[in-house]
C-alpha positions as a printed NumPy array, in Angstrom:
array([[143.908, 110.661,  83.788],
       [142.086, 111.465,  87.057],
       [141.224, 107.865,  87.883],
       [143.349, 104.753,  87.681],
       [142.288, 101.696,  85.701],
       [141.846,  98.349,  87.461],
       [140.607,  94.862,  86.681],
       [138.18 ,  93.524,  89.295],
       [137.45 ,  89.799,  89.332],
       [134.815,  87.482,  90.702],
       [133.692,  83.94 ,  89.928],
       [130.326,  82.225,  89.803],
       [129.103,  78.658,  89.334],
       [126.573,  79.401,  86.589],
       [127.264,  80.622,  83.043],
       [123.971,  82.542,  82.761],
       [124.651,  84.273,  86.091],
       [128.135,  85.187,  84.857],
       [126.592,  86.751,  81.749],
       [124.052,  88.667,  83.839],
       [126.758,  89.966,  86.191],
       [128.955,  91.03 ,  83.269],
       [126.233,  92.583,  81.134],
       [124.498,  94.362,  84.012],
       [127.696,  96.05 ,  85.18 ],
       [128.447,  97.293,  81.668],
       [124.851,  98.457,  81.12 ],
       [125.069, 100.369,  84.424],
       [128.393, 101.938,  83.326],
       [130.102, 100.48 ,  86.391],
       [132.627,  98.893,  84.036],
       [133.656,  99.614,  80.47 ],
       [133.698,  95.941,  79.65 ],
       [133.901,  92.492,  81.159],
       [135.426,  89.206,  80.08 ],
       [133.935,  85.868,  81.024],
       [136.518,  83.096,  81.028],
       [135.494,  79.597,  79.971],
       [134.687,  77.211,  82.793],
       [137.582,  76.482,  85.079],
       [137.944,  74.043,  87.936],
       [138.181,  75.599,  91.381],
       [139.596,  73.644,  94.314],
       [139.19 ,  75.265,  97.721],
       [138.555,  74.641, 101.391],
       [135.039,  75.574, 102.555],
       [133.609,  74.907, 106.013],
       [136.305,  72.369, 106.805],
       [136.05 ,  70.36 , 103.568],
       [137.973,  70.394, 100.304],
       [135.531,  71.313,  97.542],
       [135.794,  71.169,  93.763],
       [133.517,  73.205,  91.522],
       [133.194,  74.445,  87.964],
       [133.236,  78.252,  87.817],
       [133.265,  81.106,  85.317],
       [135.58 ,  84.047,  86.086],
       [134.356,  87.559,  85.289],
       [137.004,  90.256,  84.84 ],
       [135.668,  93.811,  84.883],
       [137.632,  96.708,  83.363],
       [136.833,  99.824,  85.365],
       [138.261, 102.801,  87.244],
       [139.127, 103.232,  90.881],
       [136.399, 105.902,  91.022],
       [133.702, 103.379,  90.004],
       [135.126, 100.469,  91.992],
       [133.14 , 100.96 ,  95.236],
       [129.835, 101.075,  93.339],
       [130.793,  98.067,  91.22 ],
       [131.762,  96.068,  94.306],
       [128.46 ,  96.862,  96.047],
       [126.492,  96.098,  92.878],
       [128.159,  92.699,  92.404],
       [127.842,  91.785,  96.108],
       [124.111,  92.563,  96.05 ],
       [123.525,  90.277,  93.041],
       [126.012,  87.485,  93.746],
       [124.764,  84.071,  94.863],
       [127.814,  83.079,  96.934],
       [127.985,  83.537, 100.699],
       [131.586,  84.773, 100.297],
       [132.173,  85.72 ,  96.647],
       [135.667,  86.178,  95.306],
       [136.466,  89.857,  94.871],
       [140.018,  90.778,  93.909],
       [141.374,  93.932,  92.345],
       [144.331,  93.903,  89.983],
       [146.059,  97.211,  89.248],
       [146.703,  98.083,  85.619],
       [150.202,  99.489,  85.556],
       [150.331, 100.284,  81.856],
       [148.763,  99.775,  78.49 ],
       [147.576, 101.493,  75.378],
       [146.655, 105.084,  76.187],
       [143.728, 104.848,  73.742],
       [142.352, 101.732,  75.478],
       [142.851, 103.078,  78.999],
       [141.119, 106.325,  78.011],
       [138.228, 104.318,  76.555],
       [137.871, 102.352,  79.834],
       [137.799, 105.602,  81.807],
       [135.266, 107.194,  79.444],
       [132.941, 104.175,  79.356],
       [133.055, 103.714,  83.135],
       [131.865, 107.265,  83.787],
       [128.353, 107.68 ,  85.181],
       [126.06 , 109.643,  82.87 ]])
């Protein structure tokens, strides 16, 4: 496989926005698929204060080749001043699934 598979994650404070970010990336073939986790509670420090918020986490399945475009695409559409953006390497898995991710994440 020429490109490695990764899971890229972000969060947002609106369920409809999470759906738009997930669906748009898949429609654009920047990711093979995306999972939206149910609302979770985030606790974090922001501008000197401890904040608590409800967020939805979006996990994109994509390739390292598509990652720069996906990151730019999400950043352009995200509502946060500093959105979460973390990349998790996929170190193994079903060859059939990993091949599907690579195929579906290929620009056409």
